[in-house]
C-alpha positions as CSV (number, residue, x, y, z in Angstrom):
1,M,210.2,-14.4,-154.9
2,D,213.4,-12.9,-153.5
3,A,215.5,-11.5,-156.4
4,A,218.7,-13.2,-155.2
5,L,217.0,-16.6,-155.0
6,A,215.5,-16.1,-158.5
7,M,218.9,-15.2,-159.9
8,H,220.5,-18.2,-158.2
9,L,217.8,-20.6,-159.5
10,Q,218.3,-19.2,-163.0
11,R,222.1,-19.5,-162.7
12,V,221.8,-23.2,-161.8
13,G,219.3,-23.8,-164.6
14,F,216.5,-24.9,-162.2
15,D,213.3,-26.2,-163.9
16,P,210.3,-25.9,-161.6
17,A,208.3,-28.3,-163.7
18,T,210.7,-31.2,-163.1
19,G,212.7,-30.0,-160.1
20,T,215.9,-30.6,-162.0
21,M,219.0,-28.4,-162.3
22,A,220.9,-28.2,-165.6
23,H,224.0,-26.9,-163.9
24,A,224.2,-28.7,-160.6
25,D,228.0,-28.2,-160.7
26,A,227.3,-24.5,-159.9
27,L,225.9,-25.4,-156.5
28,P,228.2,-25.0,-153.4
29,A,230.2,-28.1,-152.4
30,E,229.0,-27.9,-148.8
31,A,225.5,-27.5,-147.3
32,I,224.3,-24.0,-146.6
33,H,223.3,-23.2,-143.0
34,G,221.2,-20.5,-141.6
35,C,219.2,-17.8,-143.4
36,G,221.7,-14.9,-143.0
37,G,219.2,-12.9,-140.9
38,V,219.7,-11.4,-137.5
39,T,217.3,-14.0,-135.9
40,C,218.6,-17.0,-137.8
41,T,222.3,-17.7,-137.1
42,P,224.2,-20.9,-137.1
43,Q,224.3,-20.6,-133.3
44,D,220.5,-20.5,-133.2
45,A,220.3,-23.7,-135.3
46,T,222.8,-25.4,-132.9
47,D,220.7,-24.3,-129.9
48,R,217.5,-25.7,-131.5
49,E,219.1,-29.0,-132.3
50,A,220.4,-29.4,-128.7
51,T,216.9,-28.6,-127.4
52,A,215.3,-31.1,-129.7
53,A,217.6,-33.9,-128.6
C-alpha cells in the first residue's frame, strides 16, 4: 500500500473490517479529483466524461 494512503487512512481512523472512519471530520470538504500523476489530470477526466456522453 502506498505510504501516503496508509498514513491518511490511519489519520482518519479507518477500520478495514467495518469500512468506517472514526474521524470523518478529517476528510476534505470537497471531492478529490484525479490521481496527481502525469497521465491522470482533471482535464483527462473531463475528456473521458465528454467522450462517454
